[in-house]
MIBA-509411 format. One line per 4 residues: their letters; for each residue y, z, x negated of N, C-alpha, C, CB. Coordinates in nm, 3 decimals. Glycine has a CB too. Layout:
<atoms>
a> Y Z X Y Z X Y Z X Y Z X ~ ...
</atoms>
This chain:
<atoms>
xxxx> -9.373 1.246 5.361 -9.343 1.224 5.216 -9.278 1.091 5.192 -9.471 1.233 5.132 ~ -9.329 0.990 5.257 -9.276 0.852 5.240 -9.132 0.847 5.289 -9.362 0.747 5.319 ~ -9.107 0.918 5.404 -8.972 0.917 5.456 -8.875 0.984 5.364 -8.969 0.982 5.588 ~ -8.917 1.096 5.306 -8.828 1.167 5.207 -8.800 1.083 5.087 -8.891 1.298 5.160
xxxx> -8.900 1.015 5.035 -8.884 0.931 4.913 -8.785 0.821 4.945 -9.022 0.869 4.865 ~ -8.800 0.760 5.066 -8.718 0.648 5.109 -8.572 0.699 5.120 -8.770 0.588 5.248 ~ -8.557 0.816 5.179 -8.421 0.868 5.196 -8.358 0.901 5.060 -8.423 0.994 5.287 ~ -8.440 0.953 4.967 -8.388 0.984 4.836 -8.349 0.859 4.760 -8.487 1.062 4.758
xxxx> -8.428 0.753 4.782 -8.404 0.627 4.711 -8.280 0.560 4.764 -8.524 0.532 4.723 ~ -8.259 0.570 4.894 -8.152 0.497 4.958 -8.011 0.565 4.941 -8.185 0.482 5.104 ~ -8.016 0.703 4.901 -7.888 0.776 4.887 -7.797 0.717 4.781 -7.915 0.919 4.853 ~ -7.840 0.706 4.655 -7.756 0.653 4.549 -7.714 0.514 4.570 -7.824 0.663 4.422
xxxx> -7.805 0.429 4.627 -7.774 0.288 4.655 -7.665 0.278 4.758 -7.899 0.212 4.704 ~ -7.668 0.363 4.863 -7.572 0.363 4.968 -7.434 0.399 4.918 -7.615 0.455 5.075 ~ -7.435 0.506 4.827 -7.304 0.543 4.768 -7.244 0.431 4.687 -7.318 0.667 4.679 ~ -7.330 0.364 4.604 -7.277 0.254 4.522 -7.220 0.146 4.607 -7.385 0.197 4.433
xxxx> -7.285 0.118 4.717 -7.243 0.008 4.811 -7.104 0.045 4.875 -7.354 -0.014 4.928 ~ -7.100 0.176 4.918 -6.972 0.218 4.977 -6.857 0.216 4.877 -6.986 0.357 5.035 ~ -6.884 0.253 4.750 -6.787 0.251 4.646 -6.736 0.111 4.619 -6.844 0.310 4.524 ~ -6.828 0.015 4.614 -6.790 -0.123 4.585 -6.711 -0.177 4.703 -6.916 -0.212 4.557
xxxx> -6.752 -0.136 4.826 -6.677 -0.184 4.944 -6.534 -0.130 4.948 -6.750 -0.143 5.073 ~ -6.511 -0.010 4.888 -6.373 0.046 4.888 -6.282 -0.024 4.794 -6.374 0.192 4.852 ~ -6.334 -0.090 4.696 -6.246 -0.163 4.602 -6.200 -0.292 4.658 -6.316 -0.188 4.473 ~ -6.070 -0.327 4.636 -6.015 -0.449 4.684 -6.063 -0.565 4.597 -5.865 -0.442 4.687
xxxx> -6.099 -0.669 4.664 -6.148 -0.785 4.589 -6.029 -0.856 4.534 -6.234 -0.881 4.675 ~ -6.039 -0.895 4.406 -5.930 -0.974 4.341 -5.925 -1.113 4.399 -5.951 -0.983 4.186 ~ -5.804 -1.169 4.420 -5.795 -1.304 4.478 -5.857 -1.403 4.383 -5.647 -1.344 4.508 ~ -5.906 -1.516 4.446 -5.981 -1.617 4.368 -5.881 -1.679 4.269 -6.048 -1.729 4.463
xxxx> -5.933 -1.704 4.153 -5.859 -1.771 4.048 -5.765 -1.684 3.973 -5.785 -1.883 4.103 ~ -5.748 -1.558 4.015 -5.656 -1.468 3.947 -5.718 -1.421 3.816 -5.620 -1.348 4.038 ~ -5.630 -1.421 3.713 -5.671 -1.373 3.580 -5.632 -1.229 3.563 -5.608 -1.457 3.469 ~ -5.716 -1.152 3.494 -5.674 -1.012 3.473 -5.547 -1.004 3.395 -5.782 -0.934 3.402
xxxx> -5.459 -0.907 3.434 -5.325 -0.897 3.366 -5.345 -0.851 3.220 -5.229 -0.795 3.444 ~ -5.262 -0.910 3.135 -5.269 -0.871 2.993 -5.165 -0.763 2.964 -5.247 -0.994 2.900 ~ -5.203 -0.672 2.884 -5.108 -0.569 2.841 -5.005 -0.630 2.741 -5.184 -0.448 2.776 ~ -4.872 -0.589 2.766 -4.767 -0.640 2.678 -4.784 -0.578 2.539 -4.626 -0.609 2.736
xxxx> -4.776 -0.660 2.440 -4.790 -0.612 2.301 -4.664 -0.529 2.264 -4.810 -0.734 2.200 ~ -4.679 -0.419 2.195 -4.569 -0.333 2.152 -4.478 -0.415 2.059 -4.623 -0.202 2.081 ~ -4.345 -0.394 2.065 -4.256 -0.471 1.981 -4.281 -0.441 1.832 -4.110 -0.441 2.018 ~ -4.279 -0.545 1.755 -4.304 -0.525 1.610 -4.178 -0.478 1.540 -4.355 -0.655 1.545
xxxx> -4.192 -0.385 1.451 -4.070 -0.338 1.373 -4.018 -0.455 1.291 -4.103 -0.214 1.277 ~ -3.882 -0.460 1.278 -3.826 -0.572 1.199 -3.878 -0.566 1.057 -3.670 -0.568 1.199 ~ -3.912 -0.682 1.011 -3.969 -0.687 0.877 -3.856 -0.671 0.775 -4.045 -0.821 0.854 ~ -3.881 -0.612 0.664 -3.785 -0.593 0.557 -3.746 -0.726 0.499 -3.840 -0.501 0.450
xxxx> -3.610 -0.749 0.470 -3.573 -0.876 0.412 -3.634 -0.892 0.274 -3.422 -0.888 0.404 ~ -3.660 -1.016 0.240 -3.715 -1.044 0.104 -3.617 -1.002 0.001 -3.749 -1.192 0.085 ~ -3.669 -0.987 -0.124 -3.584 -0.943 -0.234 -3.464 -1.032 -0.259 -3.664 -0.933 -0.357 ~ -3.484 -1.161 -0.239 -3.370 -1.263 -0.262 -3.259 -1.233 -0.165 -3.419 -1.416 -0.243
xxxx> -3.293 -1.201 -0.041 -3.183 -1.180 0.062 -3.111 -1.046 0.026 -3.245 -1.175 0.217 ~ -3.188 -0.944 -0.019 -3.120 -0.820 -0.054 -3.024 -0.838 -0.172 -3.221 -0.713 -0.087 ~ -3.068 -0.916 -0.267 -2.980 -0.943 -0.386 -2.854 -1.019 -0.343 -3.057 -1.027 -0.495 ~ -2.870 -1.116 -0.247 -2.755 -1.195 -0.197 -2.656 -1.099 -0.127 -2.802 -1.309 -0.098
xxxx> -2.707 -1.012 -0.047 -2.620 -0.917 0.025 -2.539 -0.831 -0.071 -2.704 -0.828 0.116 ~ -2.612 -0.778 -0.170 -2.544 -0.693 -0.271 -2.440 -0.772 -0.347 -2.646 -0.632 -0.371 ~ -2.470 -0.897 -0.378 -2.374 -0.979 -0.454 -2.250 -1.005 -0.370 -2.439 -1.113 -0.498 ~ -2.270 -1.035 -0.243 -2.159 -1.070 -0.151 -2.072 -0.946 -0.133 -2.214 -1.122 -0.009
xxxx> -2.137 -0.828 -0.120 -2.057 -0.704 -0.104 -1.972 -0.677 -0.229 -2.152 -0.581 -0.076 ~ -2.032 -0.699 -0.346 -1.955 -0.675 -0.473 -1.837 -0.773 -0.477 -2.048 -0.694 -0.602 ~ -1.860 -0.899 -0.442 -1.754 -1.001 -0.446 -1.640 -0.964 -0.346 -1.814 -1.143 -0.411 ~ -1.679 -0.915 -0.228 -1.578 -0.872 -0.132 -1.495 -0.757 -0.180 -1.642 -0.835 -0.005
xxxx> -1.559 -0.657 -0.240 -1.487 -0.541 -0.296 -1.393 -0.584 -0.403 -1.584 -0.437 -0.351 ~ -1.433 -0.678 -0.489 -1.351 -0.723 -0.595 -1.235 -0.800 -0.542 -1.427 -0.803 -0.692 ~ -1.253 -0.880 -0.440 -1.147 -0.960 -0.381 -1.040 -0.865 -0.310 -1.209 -1.063 -0.278 ~ -1.088 -0.761 -0.242 -0.999 -0.666 -0.178 -0.917 -0.597 -0.283 -1.076 -0.565 -0.095
xxxx> -0.978 -0.551 -0.395 -0.905 -0.484 -0.499 -0.801 -0.579 -0.559 -1.000 -0.432 -0.606 ~ -0.833 -0.703 -0.574 -0.742 -0.797 -0.629 -0.618 -0.820 -0.540 -0.814 -0.925 -0.653 ~ -0.648 -0.825 -0.410 -0.537 -0.845 -0.308 -0.447 -0.724 -0.311 -0.594 -0.866 -0.161 ~ -0.500 -0.597 -0.324 -0.420 -0.480 -0.331 -0.336 -0.485 -0.457 -0.506 -0.356 -0.325
xxxx> -0.398 -0.530 -0.568 -0.318 -0.536 -0.697 -0.207 -0.634 -0.693 -0.407 -0.572 -0.813 ~ -0.229 -0.752 -0.623 -0.124 -0.850 -0.612 -0.012 -0.803 -0.524 -0.177 -0.977 -0.561 ~ -0.050 -0.736 -0.412 0.053 -0.677 -0.322 0.140 -0.581 -0.391 -0.010 -0.608 -0.206 ~ 0.079 -0.491 -0.475 0.155 -0.392 -0.549 0.244 -0.458 -0.651 0.063 -0.294 -0.615
xxxx> 0.192 -0.557 -0.722 0.274 -0.624 -0.828 0.387 -0.700 -0.771 0.189 -0.719 -0.912 ~ 0.378 -0.745 -0.645 0.480 -0.823 -0.583 0.605 -0.733 -0.561 0.427 -0.883 -0.451 ~ 0.590 -0.600 -0.564 0.699 -0.509 -0.538 0.753 -0.443 -0.672 0.652 -0.401 -0.438 ~ 0.696 -0.485 -0.781 0.728 -0.424 -0.913 0.799 -0.524 -1.003 0.598 -0.372 -0.984
xxxx> 0.902 -0.484 -1.075 0.969 -0.565 -1.170 0.879 -0.573 -1.296 1.110 -0.509 -1.201 ~ 0.839 -0.694 -1.332 0.737 -0.709 -1.436 0.793 -0.662 -1.574 0.689 -0.860 -1.444 ~ 0.928 -0.671 -1.596 0.983 -0.629 -1.725 1.000 -0.481 -1.736 1.114 -0.695 -1.749 ~ 1.044 -0.413 -1.630 1.082 -0.275 -1.641 0.979 -0.179 -1.579 1.215 -0.255 -1.576
xxxx> 0.886 -0.232 -1.504 0.780 -0.152 -1.442 0.840 -0.049 -1.343 0.696 -0.078 -1.551 ~ 0.943 -0.091 -1.273 0.994 -0.010 -1.163 1.008 -0.103 -1.042 1.132 0.058 -1.199 ~ 1.030 -0.052 -0.920 1.041 -0.140 -0.803 1.150 -0.244 -0.823 1.070 -0.059 -0.677 ~ 1.112 -0.369 -0.781 1.214 -0.476 -0.779 1.294 -0.467 -0.645 1.145 -0.619 -0.794
xxxx> 1.379 -0.561 -0.614 1.458 -0.554 -0.498 1.371 -0.539 -0.370 1.546 -0.677 -0.491 ~ 1.268 -0.623 -0.360 1.179 -0.615 -0.245 1.113 -0.476 -0.234 1.070 -0.724 -0.255 ~ 1.060 -0.425 -0.350 0.997 -0.294 -0.345 1.095 -0.180 -0.316 0.926 -0.268 -0.474 ~ 1.219 -0.187 -0.368 1.313 -0.083 -0.342 1.359 -0.085 -0.197 1.431 -0.096 -0.435
xxxx> 1.384 -0.207 -0.144 1.428 -0.218 -0.001 1.316 -0.168 0.088 1.466 -0.367 0.038 ~ 1.190 -0.196 0.056 1.079 -0.144 0.138 1.079 0.009 0.138 0.944 -0.197 0.084 ~ 1.101 0.066 0.017 1.107 0.213 0.010 1.229 0.267 0.079 1.107 0.260 -0.135 ~ 1.341 0.202 0.076 1.456 0.246 0.141 1.441 0.246 0.289 1.567 0.166 0.102
xxxx> 1.374 0.146 0.345 1.347 0.145 0.493 1.258 0.265 0.531 1.277 0.008 0.538 ~ 1.156 0.284 0.452 1.063 0.399 0.481 1.140 0.528 0.475 0.941 0.404 0.380 ~ 1.225 0.541 0.373 1.299 0.667 0.358 1.397 0.693 0.474 1.374 0.665 0.226 ~ 1.461 0.588 0.516 1.556 0.604 0.630 1.483 0.639 0.753 1.637 0.476 0.653
xxxx> 1.362 0.584 0.776 1.285 0.621 0.893 1.246 0.774 0.886 1.158 0.530 0.902 ~ 1.214 0.821 0.770 1.184 0.961 0.751 1.309 1.048 0.777 1.130 0.983 0.608 ~ 1.418 1.003 0.724 1.546 1.076 0.741 1.582 1.082 0.890 1.661 1.007 0.659 ~ 1.565 0.975 0.965 1.598 0.978 1.103 1.505 1.072 1.184 1.592 0.839 1.157
xxxx> 1.377 1.069 1.145 1.279 1.152 1.219 1.295 1.297 1.192 1.139 1.112 1.185 ~ 1.322 1.334 1.069 1.324 1.474 1.030 1.467 1.527 0.999 1.236 1.494 0.908 ~ 1.566 1.446 1.024 1.707 1.484 1.009 1.734 1.532 0.862 1.743 1.599 1.113 ~ 1.675 1.456 0.764 1.693 1.483 0.629 1.815 1.406 0.581 1.569 1.449 0.550
xxxx> 1.845 1.405 0.452 1.957 1.329 0.394 1.930 1.279 0.260 2.078 1.410 0.389 ~ 2.004 1.184 0.218 1.985 1.127 0.084 2.111 1.057 0.044 1.865 1.030 0.080 ~ 2.108 1.008 -0.080 2.224 0.937 -0.135 2.169 0.806 -0.201 2.304 1.029 -0.241 ~ 2.242 0.698 -0.188 2.210 0.571 -0.246 2.314 0.541 -0.352 2.204 0.460 -0.139
xxxx> 2.269 0.511 -0.470 2.358 0.475 -0.581 2.326 0.339 -0.631 2.347 0.574 -0.695 ~ 2.425 0.250 -0.637 2.404 0.116 -0.696 2.485 0.117 -0.831 2.455 -0.004 -0.593 ~ 2.412 0.082 -0.936 2.466 0.087 -1.073 2.455 -0.046 -1.140 2.394 0.192 -1.155 ~ 2.566 -0.092 -1.192 2.569 -0.222 -1.261 2.596 -0.196 -1.409 2.679 -0.317 -1.198
xxxx> 2.515 -0.263 -1.493 2.526 -0.251 -1.638 2.644 -0.341 -1.687 2.389 -0.294 -1.708 ~ 2.735 -0.274 -1.754 2.851 -0.349 -1.811 2.817 -0.420 -1.941 2.969 -0.255 -1.837 ~ 2.880 -0.534 -1.965 2.872 -0.608 -2.088 2.732 -0.655 -2.126 2.926 -0.527 -2.195 ~ 2.645 -0.676 -2.024 2.513 -0.726 -2.051 2.518 -0.878 -2.086 2.421 -0.700 -1.929
xxxx> 2.598 -0.950 -2.014 2.614 -1.099 -2.037 2.660 -1.126 -2.186 2.725 -1.162 -1.932 ~ 2.769 -1.058 -2.230 2.805 -1.087 -2.369 2.692 -1.056 -2.469 2.928 -1.007 -2.406 ~ 2.611 -0.949 -2.445 2.495 -0.921 -2.531 2.399 -1.035 -2.523 2.426 -0.791 -2.491 ~ 2.367 -1.081 -2.408 2.271 -1.193 -2.398 2.328 -1.314 -2.467 2.239 -1.227 -2.249
xxxx> 2.451 -1.347 -2.450 2.512 -1.468 -2.512 2.515 -1.452 -2.666 2.660 -1.493 -2.456 ~ 2.547 -1.335 -2.716 2.566 -1.320 -2.861 2.430 -1.302 -2.932 2.660 -1.198 -2.891 ~ 2.334 -1.232 -2.871 2.215 -1.193 -2.944 2.084 -1.239 -2.877 2.213 -1.044 -2.959 ~ 2.092 -1.305 -2.764 1.973 -1.363 -2.701 1.920 -1.270 -2.587 1.861 -1.387 -2.808
xxxx> 1.835 -1.331 -2.509 1.783 -1.255 -2.393 1.684 -1.146 -2.432 1.716 -1.349 -2.296 ~ 1.620 -1.157 -2.549 1.535 -1.047 -2.593 1.618 -0.920 -2.612 1.463 -1.084 -2.724 ~ 1.740 -0.937 -2.664 1.826 -0.819 -2.684 1.869 -0.764 -2.545 1.953 -0.856 -2.774 ~ 1.902 -0.854 -2.452 1.941 -0.811 -2.319 1.825 -0.733 -2.248 1.984 -0.935 -2.235
xxxx> 1.702 -0.783 -2.273 1.586 -0.716 -2.218 1.572 -0.573 -2.273 1.460 -0.797 -2.248 ~ 1.600 -0.561 -2.402 1.590 -0.428 -2.468 1.693 -0.332 -2.404 1.614 -0.441 -2.626 ~ 1.810 -0.381 -2.374 1.916 -0.301 -2.312 1.869 -0.261 -2.167 2.056 -0.384 -2.308 ~ 1.813 -0.352 -2.094 1.769 -0.319 -1.962 1.662 -0.214 -1.960 1.722 -0.438 -1.894
xxxx> 1.569 -0.224 -2.056 1.459 -0.125 -2.064 1.510 0.012 -2.097 1.356 -0.166 -2.168 ~ 1.611 0.019 -2.192 1.670 0.148 -2.223 1.745 0.206 -2.108 1.760 0.137 -2.341 ~ 1.815 0.125 -2.032 1.890 0.172 -1.917 1.790 0.223 -1.808 1.983 0.057 -1.861 ~ 1.685 0.150 -1.781 1.587 0.197 -1.685 1.526 0.331 -1.725 1.479 0.096 -1.669
xxxx> 1.499 0.350 -1.854 1.439 0.474 -1.903 1.544 0.584 -1.890 1.389 0.460 -2.055 ~ 1.669 0.557 -1.919 1.772 0.662 -1.914 1.791 0.707 -1.771 1.908 0.611 -1.973 ~ 1.794 0.613 -1.676 1.810 0.649 -1.533 1.691 0.733 -1.485 1.823 0.520 -1.445 ~ 1.571 0.692 -1.523 1.448 0.768 -1.479 1.449 0.910 -1.537 1.317 0.693 -1.525
xxxx> 1.506 0.929 -1.654 1.508 1.063 -1.715 1.603 1.152 -1.641 1.548 1.055 -1.861 ~ 1.703 1.098 -1.572 1.802 1.183 -1.513 1.786 1.203 -1.358 1.938 1.126 -1.543 ~ 1.670 1.170 -1.309 1.642 1.191 -1.164 1.511 1.262 -1.147 1.640 1.056 -1.087 ~ 1.482 1.313 -1.034 1.362 1.380 -1.004 1.247 1.284 -0.978 1.382 1.468 -0.888
xxxx> 1.124 1.331 -0.982 1.005 1.245 -0.960 1.002 1.196 -0.817 0.873 1.320 -0.994 ~ 1.065 1.269 -0.723 1.067 1.227 -0.585 1.165 1.119 -0.556 1.094 1.339 -0.500 ~ 1.261 1.099 -0.649 1.366 0.999 -0.635 1.311 0.863 -0.672 1.487 1.033 -0.722 ~ 1.386 0.758 -0.633 1.335 0.617 -0.661 1.443 0.545 -0.736 1.297 0.537 -0.525
xxxx> 1.397 0.481 -0.849 1.477 0.396 -0.930 1.428 0.250 -0.920 1.476 0.445 -1.074 ~ 1.514 0.159 -0.884 1.472 0.020 -0.872 1.574 -0.076 -0.936 1.452 -0.016 -0.725 ~ 1.529 -0.197 -0.956 1.616 -0.302 -1.008 1.640 -0.401 -0.896 1.555 -0.372 -1.134 ~ 1.762 -0.418 -0.856 1.796 -0.513 -0.754 1.800 -0.658 -0.800 1.924 -0.477 -0.697
xxxx> 1.811 -0.677 -0.935 1.822 -0.809 -0.989 1.924 -0.816 -1.097 1.853 -0.906 -0.884 ~ 1.900 -0.898 -1.200 1.994 -0.912 -1.308 2.025 -0.777 -1.377 2.121 -0.975 -1.256 ~ 2.149 -0.741 -1.378 2.191 -0.613 -1.444 2.223 -0.506 -1.345 2.314 -0.636 -1.533 ~ 2.171 -0.520 -1.218 2.206 -0.422 -1.114 2.081 -0.341 -1.081 2.265 -0.493 -0.985
xxxx> 2.106 -0.208 -1.076 2.001 -0.108 -1.043 2.043 -0.031 -0.917 1.979 -0.009 -1.164 ~ 1.944 0.031 -0.854 1.968 0.113 -0.737 1.879 0.241 -0.744 1.939 0.031 -0.605 ~ 1.940 0.349 -0.698 1.865 0.482 -0.699 1.876 0.541 -0.563 1.923 0.585 -0.808 ~ 1.766 0.591 -0.515 1.761 0.665 -0.388 1.729 0.810 -0.424 1.652 0.603 -0.286
xxxx> 1.826 0.896 -0.394 1.814 1.041 -0.427 1.814 1.125 -0.305 1.927 1.087 -0.518 ~ 1.722 1.225 -0.299 1.699 1.303 -0.186 1.786 1.423 -0.181 1.562 1.340 -0.179 ~ 1.835 1.460 -0.056 1.895 1.594 -0.028 2.011 1.620 -0.123 1.788 1.709 -0.042 ~ 2.102 1.527 -0.130 2.229 1.547 -0.208 2.348 1.537 -0.111 2.243 1.439 -0.326
xxxx> 2.441 1.624 -0.130 2.568 1.612 -0.058 2.650 1.499 -0.124 2.647 1.750 -0.059 ~ 2.756 1.461 -0.056 2.842 1.353 -0.109 2.898 1.395 -0.248 2.960 1.322 -0.007 ~ 2.940 1.521 -0.253 2.998 1.569 -0.381 2.897 1.567 -0.496 3.051 1.711 -0.364 ~ 2.770 1.615 -0.463 2.664 1.615 -0.565 2.626 1.469 -0.602 2.536 1.694 -0.512
xxxx> 2.630 1.379 -0.504 2.591 1.239 -0.532 2.694 1.178 -0.623 2.578 1.156 -0.401 ~ 2.823 1.202 -0.602 2.921 1.145 -0.690 2.910 1.207 -0.830 3.061 1.165 -0.633 ~ 2.882 1.331 -0.838 2.863 1.394 -0.971 2.741 1.331 -1.043 2.844 1.551 -0.956 ~ 2.636 1.303 -0.965 2.517 1.243 -1.023 2.547 1.100 -1.072 2.402 1.241 -0.921
xxxx> 2.627 1.024 -0.992 2.666 0.891 -1.036 2.741 0.895 -1.165 2.748 0.823 -0.933 ~ 2.832 0.987 -1.181 2.913 1.005 -1.303 2.823 1.040 -1.421 3.020 1.116 -1.283 ~ 2.721 1.124 -1.392 2.623 1.162 -1.499 2.540 1.041 -1.543 2.527 1.276 -1.448 ~ 2.502 0.955 -1.451 2.425 0.839 -1.485 2.512 0.741 -1.565 2.369 0.773 -1.358
xxxx> 2.638 0.724 -1.528 2.727 0.638 -1.604 2.734 0.691 -1.752 2.872 0.634 -1.537 ~ 2.751 0.811 -1.765 2.770 0.879 -1.894 2.638 0.858 -1.978 2.802 1.037 -1.873 ~ 2.523 0.872 -1.912 2.397 0.851 -1.983 2.384 0.711 -2.036 2.280 0.881 -1.894 ~ 2.425 0.611 -1.959 2.417 0.472 -2.009 2.524 0.448 -2.111 2.429 0.370 -1.895
xxxx> 2.643 0.506 -2.092 2.750 0.485 -2.193 2.706 0.531 -2.329 2.877 0.559 -2.154 ~ 2.623 0.638 -2.341 2.585 0.695 -2.466 2.478 0.607 -2.538 2.533 0.837 -2.444 ~ 2.419 0.515 -2.472 2.313 0.433 -2.538 2.376 0.338 -2.639 2.231 0.351 -2.432 ~ 2.313 0.330 -2.757 2.360 0.238 -2.861 2.241 0.151 -2.905 2.422 0.317 -2.984
xxxx> 2.279 0.027 -2.945 2.176 -0.070 -2.989 2.225 -0.138 -3.120 2.146 -0.180 -2.875 ~ 2.131 -0.179 -3.195 2.164 -0.249 -3.321 2.105 -0.392 -3.316 2.109 -0.168 -3.447 ~ 2.193 -0.489 -3.312 2.149 -0.630 -3.308 2.225 -0.706 -3.416 2.173 -0.695 -3.166 ~ 2.150 -0.777 -3.499 2.215 -0.851 -3.604 2.298 -0.775 -3.698 2.295 -0.951 -3.548
xxxx> 2.251 -0.651 -3.719 2.323 -0.562 -3.808 2.453 -0.498 -3.752 2.356 -0.638 -3.929 ~ 2.470 -0.519 -3.621 2.592 -0.459 -3.557 2.544 -0.359 -3.449 2.688 -0.575 -3.490 ~ 2.623 -0.256 -3.435 2.595 -0.155 -3.333 2.670 -0.195 -3.206 2.636 -0.010 -3.381 ~ 2.597 -0.195 -3.095 2.644 -0.244 -2.968 2.624 -0.137 -2.862 2.572 -0.373 -2.930
xxxx> 2.716 -0.123 -2.767 2.701 -0.039 -2.651 2.716 -0.128 -2.526 2.805 0.078 -2.653 ~ 2.664 -0.073 -2.417 2.671 -0.147 -2.289 2.767 -0.076 -2.189 2.528 -0.161 -2.227 ~ 2.720 0.034 -2.127 2.802 0.099 -2.029 2.749 0.067 -1.887 2.950 0.055 -2.045 ~ 2.803 0.141 -1.784 2.759 0.115 -1.650 2.868 0.165 -1.549 2.620 0.185 -1.624
xxxx> 2.869 0.107 -1.431 2.958 0.150 -1.322 2.871 0.176 -1.201 3.069 0.043 -1.290 ~ 2.891 0.290 -1.134 2.804 0.329 -1.021 2.888 0.355 -0.896 2.720 0.455 -1.056 ~ 2.833 0.311 -0.783 2.894 0.336 -0.652 2.796 0.412 -0.564 2.936 0.204 -0.584 ~ 2.849 0.494 -0.470 2.767 0.582 -0.390 2.779 0.557 -0.240 2.802 0.723 -0.421
xxxx> 2.666 0.568 -0.170 2.669 0.568 -0.023 2.579 0.679 0.024 2.625 0.430 0.038 ~ 2.621 0.758 0.123 2.537 0.868 0.180 2.446 0.810 0.286 2.626 0.985 0.241 ~ 2.322 0.849 0.284 2.222 0.802 0.379 2.186 0.915 0.472 2.097 0.749 0.306 ~ 2.228 0.900 0.595 2.199 1.008 0.700 2.118 0.952 0.814 2.333 1.070 0.758
xxxx> 2.101 1.032 0.919 2.014 0.990 1.032 2.057 0.863 1.101 2.010 1.099 1.134 ~ 2.185 0.819 1.085 2.236 0.700 1.151 2.245 0.581 1.057 2.371 0.728 1.209 ~ 2.187 0.595 0.936 2.203 0.490 0.837 2.113 0.370 0.861 2.176 0.545 0.702 ~ 2.158 0.258 0.813 2.077 0.132 0.814 2.071 0.084 0.669 2.140 0.018 0.911
xxxx> 1.950 0.036 0.631 1.929 -0.002 0.495 2.023 -0.103 0.441 1.796 -0.050 0.481 ~ 2.044 -0.211 0.517 2.133 -0.320 0.471 2.278 -0.272 0.458 2.126 -0.440 0.569 ~ 2.322 -0.197 0.553 2.459 -0.144 0.554 2.482 -0.047 0.440 2.489 -0.075 0.687 ~ 2.379 0.039 0.418 2.394 0.137 0.304 2.405 0.066 0.170 2.274 0.236 0.298
xxxx> 2.323 -0.042 0.150 2.332 -0.117 0.025 2.465 -0.182 0.009 2.225 -0.220 0.017 ~ 2.515 -0.237 0.116 2.648 -0.306 0.112 2.757 -0.202 0.075 2.682 -0.376 0.253 ~ 2.749 -0.087 0.134 2.851 0.019 0.113 2.847 0.064 -0.035 2.825 0.144 0.212 ~ 2.725 0.091 -0.086 2.713 0.134 -0.225 2.753 0.025 -0.325 2.572 0.178 -0.252
xxxx> 2.723 -0.098 -0.291 2.758 -0.210 -0.374 2.909 -0.232 -0.382 2.690 -0.335 -0.323 ~ 2.978 -0.214 -0.264 3.122 -0.227 -0.267 3.186 -0.115 -0.344 3.177 -0.232 -0.130 ~ 3.132 0.009 -0.331 3.183 0.120 -0.410 3.164 0.098 -0.558 3.117 0.249 -0.369 ~ 3.051 0.036 -0.597 3.025 0.005 -0.737 3.126 -0.092 -0.793 2.886 -0.052 -0.754
xxxx> 3.169 -0.196 -0.720 3.264 -0.292 -0.770 3.409 -0.228 -0.780 3.264 -0.418 -0.678 ~ 3.435 -0.134 -0.690 3.561 -0.060 -0.700 3.560 0.023 -0.831 3.582 0.034 -0.574 ~ 3.447 0.085 -0.856 3.436 0.168 -0.977 3.444 0.081 -1.102 3.303 0.250 -0.977 ~ 3.386 -0.037 -1.100 3.386 -0.126 -1.215 3.532 -0.165 -1.247 3.298 -0.254 -1.188
xxxx> 3.613 -0.194 -1.143 3.750 -0.231 -1.162 3.825 -0.110 -1.219 3.813 -0.278 -1.029 ~ 3.797 0.007 -1.168 3.864 0.128 -1.220 3.832 0.151 -1.365 3.823 0.251 -1.139 ~ 3.713 0.132 -1.405 3.669 0.154 -1.547 3.739 0.047 -1.638 3.505 0.144 -1.559 ~ 3.762 -0.069 -1.591 3.832 -0.165 -1.675 3.975 -0.122 -1.704 3.832 -0.302 -1.610
xxx> 4.039 -0.060 -1.611 4.176 -0.009 -1.634 4.175 0.116 -1.721 4.246 0.022 -1.499 ~ 4.065 0.187 -1.724 4.054 0.307 -1.807 4.040 0.274 -1.950 3.938 0.390 -1.765 ~ 3.981 0.158 -1.984 3.960 0.124 -2.125 4.074 0.050 -2.191 3.838 0.042 -2.139
</atoms>
């Protein structure tokens, strides 16, 4: 009985000893490894920072809109609200690129207002401005919405008309001259007329913007001389 009790008592103790012996002893002075803390989620910015971000975004959007507005206004004649020389030449370059790519065609008309200087000298620049506004409105009424009417400077206008033959372009130039000739103005109790002379250049796949403007301008001066002899 004593032997059985001794054997029973020594069994669990022996197993515990063997279990402890199987474990590797930690080196002296070693500290138990610490578990890495999980990353903390970014904290939400304070209300002041959020307000600053919103304010800066609003200021940036306003500045970008202002830049676009200034860029657009740089291409527009402030008196007539049509493209100025810079804006018209930009549109002409774009149109010629389109014509070259898709083998389209167009016509360029340069039109000079007659007798504007005498009107300015006799009745003042306000009267001259009134004439220019009426001319711009008349030209716009006689072209399509896809066409472009611009002011090259002073009393000189330019029109870019799509898909016109040379014959049709010359007929359109004569129509525009007639439309301006019919305009009448009353300054200082007197009725005044202006008139216009127009020159044509055809814009095809081999056209260049500067050359086309020079050609239409030269044709306009020839037409102006012809009209002087007609009157």
